[in-house]
C-alpha positions as CSV (number, residue, x, y, z in Angstrom):
1,X,89.4,97.8,97.2
2,X,88.0,100.6,95.0
3,X,85.4,103.3,95.5
4,X,83.2,103.8,92.5
5,X,81.9,107.4,92.1
6,X,79.0,108.1,89.8
7,X,79.0,111.5,88.0
8,X,76.0,112.6,86.2
9,X,76.6,115.4,83.8
10,X,75.3,114.9,80.3
11,X,75.7,111.1,80.6
12,X,76.6,108.6,83.3
13,X,80.3,108.0,83.7
14,X,82.0,106.0,86.4
15,X,85.4,106.9,87.8
16,X,87.2,104.3,89.9
17,X,89.5,105.7,92.6
18,X,91.7,103.1,94.4
19,X,92.1,103.6,98.1
20,X,95.8,104.1,98.8
21,X,98.2,104.7,101.7
22,X,101.9,105.3,101.8
23,X,104.9,103.5,103.0
24,X,108.0,105.5,104.1
25,X,111.1,103.4,104.7
26,X,114.3,104.2,106.5
27,X,117.5,102.1,106.4
28,X,120.0,102.5,109.2
29,X,123.4,100.8,109.9
30,X,124.2,100.3,113.5
31,X,121.7,103.1,114.3
32,X,123.1,105.6,111.8
33,X,121.1,106.7,108.7
34,X,122.1,104.9,105.5
35,X,120.8,104.4,102.0
36,X,118.4,101.7,101.1
37,X,115.7,100.5,98.6
38,X,112.3,99.2,99.2
39,X,109.9,96.8,97.5
40,X,106.3,96.3,98.5
41,X,104.5,93.1,97.7
42,X,100.8,92.3,98.0
43,X,99.2,89.0,97.1
44,X,102.5,87.7,95.7
45,X,103.2,90.5,93.3
46,X,105.2,93.7,93.6
47,X,103.0,96.8,93.8
48,X,105.7,99.4,94.4
49,X,109.4,99.8,94.7
50,X,112.0,102.6,94.9
51,X,114.4,104.4,97.1
52,X,113.8,104.8,100.9
53,X,114.3,108.6,100.3
54,X,110.6,109.2,99.4
55,X,107.3,107.7,100.3
56,X,105.6,105.1,98.0
57,X,101.9,105.1,97.3
58,X,100.5,101.6,97.7
59,X,97.0,100.0,97.8
60,X,95.5,99.5,101.2
61,X,95.8,96.1,102.8
62,X,98.4,93.7,104.1
63,X,101.8,94.2,102.6
64,X,105.3,92.6,102.8
65,X,107.8,95.4,102.8
66,X,111.4,94.4,101.9
67,X,114.1,96.9,102.7
68,X,117.6,96.3,101.2
69,X,120.8,98.1,102.3
70,X,122.7,99.8,99.5
71,X,126.4,99.2,99.1
72,X,127.0,96.2,101.4
73,X,128.9,93.3,99.8
74,X,126.4,90.6,101.1
75,X,123.3,92.6,99.9
76,X,121.4,92.3,103.2
77,X,117.6,92.6,103.2
78,X,114.9,92.5,105.8
79,X,111.1,91.9,105.3
80,X,108.4,93.1,107.6
81,X,104.6,92.9,107.3
82,X,102.5,96.0,107.6
83,X,98.8,96.9,107.3
84,X,98.4,99.9,104.9
85,X,95.5,102.1,105.8
86,X,93.9,104.6,103.4
87,X,95.3,108.1,103.6
88,X,97.9,107.1,106.2
89,X,101.7,106.8,106.0
90,X,103.3,103.7,107.5
91,X,106.9,104.2,108.7
92,X,109.1,101.1,108.3
93,X,112.6,101.4,109.8
94,X,115.1,98.6,109.5
95,X,118.5,98.7,111.3
96,X,121.2,96.6,109.7
97,X,124.1,95.4,111.9
98,X,127.2,95.8,109.8
99,X,131.0,95.9,110.0
100,X,133.9,96.8,107.7
101,X,136.3,94.2,106.4
102,X,139.6,94.9,104.6
103,X,142.0,92.3,103.4
104,X,145.6,93.2,102.7
105,X,147.8,90.8,100.8
106,X,151.5,91.1,101.7
107,X,153.9,89.2,99.5
108,X,157.7,89.3,100.0
109,X,158.9,87.4,97.0
110,X,155.9,87.9,94.6
111,X,154.4,90.8,92.8
112,X,150.9,90.6,91.5
113,X,147.3,90.8,92.3
114,X,145.7,88.3,94.6
115,X,142.2,87.2,94.7
116,X,140.1,87.6,97.9
117,X,136.8,85.7,98.1
118,X,134.4,86.1,101.0
119,X,132.2,83.1,101.9
120,X,129.3,82.6,104.4
121,X,128.1,79.1,105.1
122,X,130.1,77.7,102.2
123,X,128.6,80.1,99.6
124,X,130.5,82.9,98.0
125,X,129.2,86.3,99.0
126,X,131.6,88.3,96.8
127,X,135.2,89.2,96.0
128,X,137.6,92.0,97.1
129,X,140.8,93.4,95.9
130,X,143.7,93.8,98.3
131,X,143.4,96.9,100.4
132,X,139.7,97.5,99.5
133,X,137.3,97.8,102.4
134,X,133.9,96.3,102.2
135,X,130.8,96.6,104.4
136,X,129.2,93.3,105.4
137,X,126.5,92.2,107.8
138,X,127.8,91.2,111.2
139,X,128.4,87.5,111.5
140,X,130.9,84.7,110.7
141,X,132.7,84.5,107.4
142,X,135.5,82.7,105.7
143,X,138.0,84.8,103.8
144,X,140.0,82.9,101.1
145,X,143.1,84.6,99.7
146,X,144.8,83.2,96.6
147,X,148.1,84.4,95.2
148,X,150.5,82.7,92.8
149,X,148.9,79.3,93.1
150,X,148.8,79.4,96.9
151,X,145.8,79.7,99.1
152,X,145.2,80.8,102.7
153,X,141.9,80.7,104.6
154,X,140.9,82.9,107.5
155,X,137.8,82.5,109.7
156,X,136.5,86.0,110.5
157,X,133.8,86.9,113.0
158,X,132.5,90.5,112.5
159,X,130.7,92.4,115.2
160,X,128.4,95.4,114.6
161,X,130.4,98.6,114.1
162,X,133.7,96.8,113.9
163,X,136.5,97.5,111.4
164,X,138.6,94.5,110.8
165,X,141.8,94.1,108.8
166,X,143.0,90.7,107.7
167,X,146.7,90.5,106.7
168,X,147.5,87.6,104.4
169,X,151.2,87.0,104.2
170,X,152.7,84.9,101.4
């Protein structure tokens, strides 16, 4: 929608001013403030995107707002629909339920670096190094540890707020 204003000075000129509102997003992890990014879509196209740290100006109307949590291995995102009203700021808060996973590879007879893959529903989410902690959405995962041609698999169920250490012994 646009408002067309006519200004009559020495000639007729028209200035189009779009009606806008704002969206302010907040990302939290297990109820604690966290960092996130936001993308706003209207009519199938992105009309604004940025950090959740500052409000975004967007055209009025129905919008799909996707908030993504920064720094989590599985890159979680949530989408909500809002109605943006001219001159108003819509607050969108998304709470992500996360946990911390660390895998430690312990090898008695072997030195070297192992590979740790994290899968969900048979798809690789990402990889980790031994002793490196990662934040993940709460849920069920399979951790696959490979070292020196050997492989071990561990089913892992992560609960919100949990810190879990998996020890892979070769």
